[in-house]
C-alpha positions as CSV (number, residue, x, y, z in Angstrom):
1,M,0.0,0.0,0.0
2,F,3.0,2.2,0.3
3,D,4.0,1.8,-3.4
4,G,2.2,4.9,-4.5
5,L,4.1,7.1,-1.9
6,F,7.5,6.3,-3.3
7,R,6.6,6.5,-7.1
8,N,8.2,9.3,-9.2
9,P,5.4,11.7,-10.2
10,R,7.3,12.5,-13.5
11,E,7.4,8.9,-14.3
12,N,3.7,8.6,-13.7
13,R,3.0,11.5,-15.9
14,R,5.1,10.0,-18.7
15,K,3.2,6.7,-18.5
16,R,-0.2,8.7,-18.6
17,R,0.8,10.5,-21.8
18,D,-0.7,9.4,-25.2
19,P,2.2,7.4,-26.7
20,Y,1.1,8.7,-30.1
21,T,1.6,12.4,-29.0
22,L,4.7,14.2,-30.7
23,N,7.0,15.7,-28.0
24,V,8.4,19.0,-29.3
25,K,10.2,21.6,-27.3
26,V,9.5,25.2,-28.6
27,R,12.2,27.7,-27.7
28,A,11.0,30.9,-26.2
29,P,11.3,33.9,-28.5
30,H,13.5,35.8,-26.0
31,R,16.1,33.1,-26.1
32,T,16.4,33.2,-29.9
33,E,16.7,37.0,-29.8
34,A,19.5,36.6,-27.2
35,Q,21.5,34.2,-29.3
36,V,21.1,36.4,-32.4
37,G,22.3,39.4,-30.3
38,K,25.3,37.4,-29.3
39,A,26.3,36.4,-32.8
40,M,26.0,40.1,-34.0
41,M,28.1,41.2,-31.1
42,S,30.7,38.7,-31.9
43,L,30.7,39.8,-35.6
44,A,31.0,43.4,-34.6
45,V,34.0,42.6,-32.3
46,V,35.7,40.8,-35.1
47,L,35.1,43.6,-37.6
48,T,36.3,46.2,-35.2
49,V,39.6,44.3,-34.4
50,G,40.3,43.7,-38.1
51,L,39.7,47.5,-38.9
52,V,42.0,48.5,-36.1
53,A,44.7,46.1,-37.2
54,F,44.4,47.2,-40.8
55,G,44.5,50.8,-39.8
56,G,47.6,50.2,-37.5
57,F,49.3,48.4,-40.5
58,R,48.6,51.1,-42.9
59,A,49.8,53.7,-40.3
60,F,53.1,51.7,-39.9
61,Q,53.5,51.6,-43.6
62,Y,53.1,55.3,-43.9
63,F,55.5,55.8,-41.1
64,V,58.2,53.6,-42.6
65,S,57.8,55.2,-46.1
66,Q,58.0,58.7,-44.8
67,T,60.9,58.0,-42.4
68,F,62.9,55.6,-44.5
69,T,61.9,54.4,-48.0
70,E,60.8,57.8,-49.2
71,N,63.0,59.9,-47.2
72,P,65.4,61.9,-49.6
73,S,68.0,61.8,-46.9
74,Y,68.6,58.1,-47.7
75,N,68.9,58.4,-51.5
76,I,72.1,56.7,-52.8
77,T,74.8,59.2,-53.7
78,S,77.6,56.7,-53.9
79,I,78.0,53.0,-54.9
80,Q,81.2,51.5,-53.6
81,V,82.5,48.3,-55.4
82,E,85.2,46.1,-54.0
83,N,86.4,43.3,-56.3
84,D,89.2,40.8,-56.1
85,G,89.1,40.0,-59.8
86,G,88.9,41.6,-63.1
87,I,85.3,42.4,-63.7
88,A,84.9,46.1,-64.3
89,R,83.0,48.2,-61.8
90,E,80.4,49.3,-64.5
91,E,79.7,45.7,-65.2
92,I,79.1,44.9,-61.6
93,V,76.8,47.8,-61.0
94,G,74.8,46.9,-64.2
95,L,74.4,43.3,-63.0
96,A,73.3,44.6,-59.6
97,G,70.5,46.7,-61.2
98,V,71.1,49.7,-58.9
99,R,71.8,53.3,-59.6
100,E,72.5,56.5,-57.8
101,G,69.4,58.3,-56.7
102,Q,67.5,55.2,-55.5
103,N,66.5,55.1,-51.9
104,L,68.9,53.0,-49.8
105,Y,66.0,51.2,-48.0
106,A,64.0,50.7,-51.1
107,V,66.6,48.4,-52.7
108,D,66.3,44.7,-52.1
109,L,69.8,43.4,-50.9
110,A,68.8,39.7,-51.5
111,A,67.8,40.4,-55.0
112,I,71.0,42.2,-55.7
113,R,73.1,39.4,-54.3
114,S,71.2,36.8,-56.4
115,A,71.6,38.9,-59.5
116,L,75.3,39.2,-59.1
117,E,75.9,35.5,-58.2
118,S,74.0,34.4,-61.3
119,N,77.2,35.4,-63.2
120,P,79.3,32.2,-63.3
121,V,82.5,34.3,-62.8
122,I,81.2,35.6,-59.5
123,R,81.6,33.2,-56.6
124,R,80.2,35.2,-53.7
125,A,78.6,38.7,-53.4
126,E,77.9,40.7,-50.3
127,I,75.8,43.9,-50.2
128,Y,75.8,46.4,-47.4
129,R,74.0,49.6,-46.5
130,V,76.4,52.3,-45.4
131,L,74.1,55.0,-43.8
132,P,73.0,57.5,-44.6
133,N,73.5,57.3,-48.5
134,K,76.1,54.7,-49.6
135,L,75.7,51.3,-51.0
136,R,78.7,48.8,-50.7
137,I,79.2,45.9,-52.9
138,V,81.9,43.3,-52.2
139,V,82.5,40.8,-55.0
140,S,84.7,37.6,-54.8
141,E,85.4,36.1,-58.2
142,R,86.0,32.5,-59.1
143,V,89.7,31.8,-60.0
144,A,90.1,29.6,-63.1
145,A,91.7,26.3,-62.3
146,A,91.7,24.8,-65.7
147,Q,90.4,25.0,-69.2
148,F,88.9,22.5,-71.5
149,F,87.8,22.2,-75.1
150,T,85.0,20.0,-76.5
151,R,85.4,18.1,-79.7
152,A,83.3,19.0,-82.8
153,R,80.3,16.7,-83.4
154,Y,79.7,15.5,-86.9
155,D,76.7,14.0,-88.7
156,T,78.3,11.3,-90.8
157,T,75.2,10.7,-93.0
158,M,74.7,14.4,-93.8
159,K,78.4,15.2,-93.7
160,R,78.0,18.3,-91.7
161,V,79.0,19.8,-88.4
162,L,76.4,19.5,-85.6
163,A,78.3,21.4,-82.9
164,P,81.6,23.1,-83.3
165,P,84.5,22.8,-80.8
166,M,84.1,25.1,-77.8
167,G,86.4,26.1,-75.0
168,Y,85.6,26.9,-71.4
169,L,87.2,28.0,-68.2
170,I,86.3,26.0,-65.1
171,G,86.8,26.8,-61.5
172,A,88.3,24.8,-58.6
173,D,84.7,23.9,-57.5
174,G,83.9,22.5,-61.0
175,V,81.6,25.3,-62.1
176,V,81.9,26.3,-65.8
177,M,82.9,29.9,-65.7
178,K,82.8,31.3,-69.3
179,P,83.3,30.2,-72.8
180,L,86.7,30.6,-74.7
181,N,87.4,30.9,-78.3
182,P,89.2,27.7,-79.2
183,F,90.8,29.3,-82.3
184,A,92.2,32.4,-80.5
185,P,93.9,31.4,-77.2
186,S,94.7,34.3,-74.9
187,K,97.9,34.9,-72.8
188,D,95.8,34.6,-69.6
189,T,94.6,31.0,-70.4
190,A,97.8,29.7,-71.9
191,R,99.3,29.0,-68.5
192,L,96.1,27.0,-67.3
193,P,96.2,23.2,-67.3
194,L,94.0,21.7,-70.0
195,L,91.3,19.0,-69.3
196,S,90.4,16.7,-72.2
197,G,87.7,14.2,-72.8
198,V,84.8,16.3,-71.3
199,E,81.5,15.3,-72.7
200,P,79.8,18.3,-74.4
201,G,76.3,17.3,-73.2
202,D,77.2,18.0,-69.5
203,I,78.2,21.6,-70.0
204,K,76.1,24.5,-68.7
205,L,77.5,27.9,-67.8
206,G,77.2,28.5,-64.1
207,Q,76.6,24.9,-63.3
208,P,79.3,22.4,-61.9
209,L,80.4,19.6,-64.2
210,S,79.1,16.3,-62.9
211,G,81.0,13.1,-62.5
212,P,84.0,11.9,-60.3
213,Q,86.3,12.1,-63.4
214,V,86.0,16.0,-63.4
215,L,86.3,16.5,-59.6
216,S,89.2,14.1,-59.4
217,G,90.9,15.9,-62.3
218,L,90.6,19.3,-60.6
219,N,91.8,17.8,-57.3
220,L,94.9,16.4,-59.1
221,I,95.6,19.9,-60.7
222,H,95.5,21.4,-57.2
223,L,97.8,18.8,-55.6
224,C,100.2,19.2,-58.5
225,E,100.6,22.9,-57.5
226,S,102.3,21.9,-54.2
227,P,106.0,23.3,-54.1
228,D,107.5,19.8,-53.5
229,I,105.9,18.2,-56.7
230,A,105.3,21.2,-59.1
231,P,109.0,21.7,-60.1
232,L,109.2,17.9,-61.0
233,L,106.2,17.9,-63.4
234,D,105.9,19.4,-66.8
235,Y,102.5,18.4,-68.1
236,E,100.2,19.7,-70.7
237,R,96.9,18.1,-70.0
238,I,94.9,15.7,-68.1
239,D,92.8,13.2,-70.1
240,L,89.3,12.4,-68.5
241,S,88.2,9.9,-71.3
242,R,89.5,6.8,-69.7
243,K,86.8,5.5,-67.3
244,G,88.0,5.2,-63.7
245,A,91.4,6.8,-64.4
246,L,93.2,10.0,-65.1
247,V,95.9,10.2,-67.6
248,M,98.5,13.0,-67.3
249,V,100.1,13.8,-70.6
250,T,103.6,15.4,-70.2
251,R,105.1,17.9,-72.6
252,Y,107.4,15.2,-74.0
253,G,104.4,12.9,-74.7
254,G,104.8,10.7,-71.6
255,Q,101.6,9.3,-70.0
256,I,101.2,9.0,-66.2
257,T,98.0,7.1,-65.1
258,F,96.3,8.0,-61.8
259,G,93.5,6.2,-60.1
260,L,90.6,8.4,-58.9
261,D,91.1,7.6,-55.1
262,N,93.9,8.5,-52.8
263,L,95.7,10.9,-55.1
264,P,98.1,12.3,-52.5
265,E,99.5,8.9,-51.9
266,Q,99.9,8.4,-55.6
267,L,101.8,11.6,-56.0
268,K,104.1,10.6,-53.3
269,R,104.9,7.4,-55.2
270,L,105.4,9.6,-58.4
271,K,107.8,11.9,-56.5
272,T,109.9,8.9,-55.4
273,I,110.1,7.7,-59.0
274,L,111.0,11.2,-60.4
275,T,113.8,11.7,-57.9
276,H,115.3,8.2,-58.0
277,P,119.1,8.5,-58.3
278,S,119.3,5.8,-60.9
279,R,117.1,7.6,-63.4
280,V,118.5,11.0,-63.3
281,G,118.4,12.6,-66.8
282,Q,115.6,10.2,-68.1
283,I,112.1,11.1,-68.7
284,I,109.0,9.0,-68.0
285,R,107.2,7.5,-71.1
286,T,104.6,5.5,-69.3
287,C,103.7,5.2,-65.6
288,D,100.8,3.5,-63.9
289,L,100.3,4.8,-60.3
290,S,97.0,3.1,-59.9
291,V,98.6,0.0,-58.6
292,Q,100.0,0.3,-55.1
293,M,103.1,-2.0,-55.4
294,N,105.6,-2.8,-58.3
295,V,104.6,0.4,-60.3
296,P,105.4,-0.2,-64.0
297,V,107.4,2.6,-65.4
298,T,109.2,3.0,-68.7
299,Y,111.7,5.8,-69.5
300,F,113.3,7.4,-72.4
301,A,116.3,9.7,-72.6
302,P,115.9,13.1,-74.2
303,V,117.5,13.8,-77.5
304,S,120.2,16.2,-76.0
305,A,121.4,13.3,-73.7
306,R,124.6,11.4,-74.5
307,P,124.3,8.4,-77.0
308,E,125.0,5.9,-74.4
309,T,122.1,7.0,-72.3
310,S,119.6,7.2,-75.1
311,K,119.7,3.6,-76.2
312,G,116.1,2.0,-76.0
313,I,113.5,2.2,-73.3
314,A,114.2,0.9,-69.8
315,T,111.6,-0.6,-67.6
316,V,111.7,-0.5,-63.9
317,A,109.6,-1.6,-61.0
318,A,109.2,0.9,-58.2
319,G,108.7,-1.9,-55.7
320,V,109.4,-2.5,-52.1
321,A,113.2,-2.4,-52.4
322,A,113.2,0.8,-54.2
323,A,110.8,2.3,-51.7
324,N,113.0,1.2,-48.7
325,R,116.2,2.8,-50.4
326,S,114.4,6.0,-51.1
327,S,112.6,6.4,-47.8
328,Q,115.8,7.7,-46.2
329,G,115.9,10.8,-48.2
330,G,112.5,11.1,-50.0
331,I,109.0,9.9,-49.7
332,R,108.0,6.2,-49.8
333,P,106.1,5.3,-52.9
């Protein structure tokens, strides 16, 4: 009899409802109006903040333009150019695309640097603002390490030249600097070593030549400039056409073969061979330094040598015994 006292009145009302009646909650009009008002207020705040930010940005731009970029006190009156090479000042200023009278803060230093370094001869460029009205340009040029010439390409069927021979300067980093006239060599390029066997399809001005042959050839040229080996060598070119090897051609027609790896050690062996007492006055005809032991070497005597020393070609093995004898006064091969 106490069941009715502990029943939930809401539960009783749900049970007494008609099960087929649709239960729909209708929001009060004042709640809808409040939500709309909140949305409008949020939109107004966002618009106000945006307008204030835009106005502040425009005010900042006006301040910068009036104080710096449009201030005649900062107009360039002098362009200072410092260059360690042979490019003329006028050419550097023309490449930079700047002129006197421009505003010092209006010029784009990064764009000027990019424009200058697009020239293959220029290795690095640095641009500075010198207040109040000077622009300083410091240019470091590439130094040509070698020169090379491509072979002419022929169409055998049509019997015509597809591509004439071309010459180029190349820097120590392998970047192709500028073209040369193969039919009119200059005095400046005559002293540079020559690389032969470069494929013409790989050549692009301002881009490095690809392949281990070229990099090893340039490294060999750099190592041969050492004061302890340079007086002993008189070579004309380095041939890159043999895969996996470098062939140094001397002025007398001799051929010295190097492997691509461990060039300093190979040059040490070559120095021992060149300074060996038993071969003084003779010139290397062939030498293969790519092998580590028993280096095959052939010699010939120059024409001006005595008759008894110019008979035939002698073959020697720069092996362990020769290395031990020469290690006391020279470098072991």
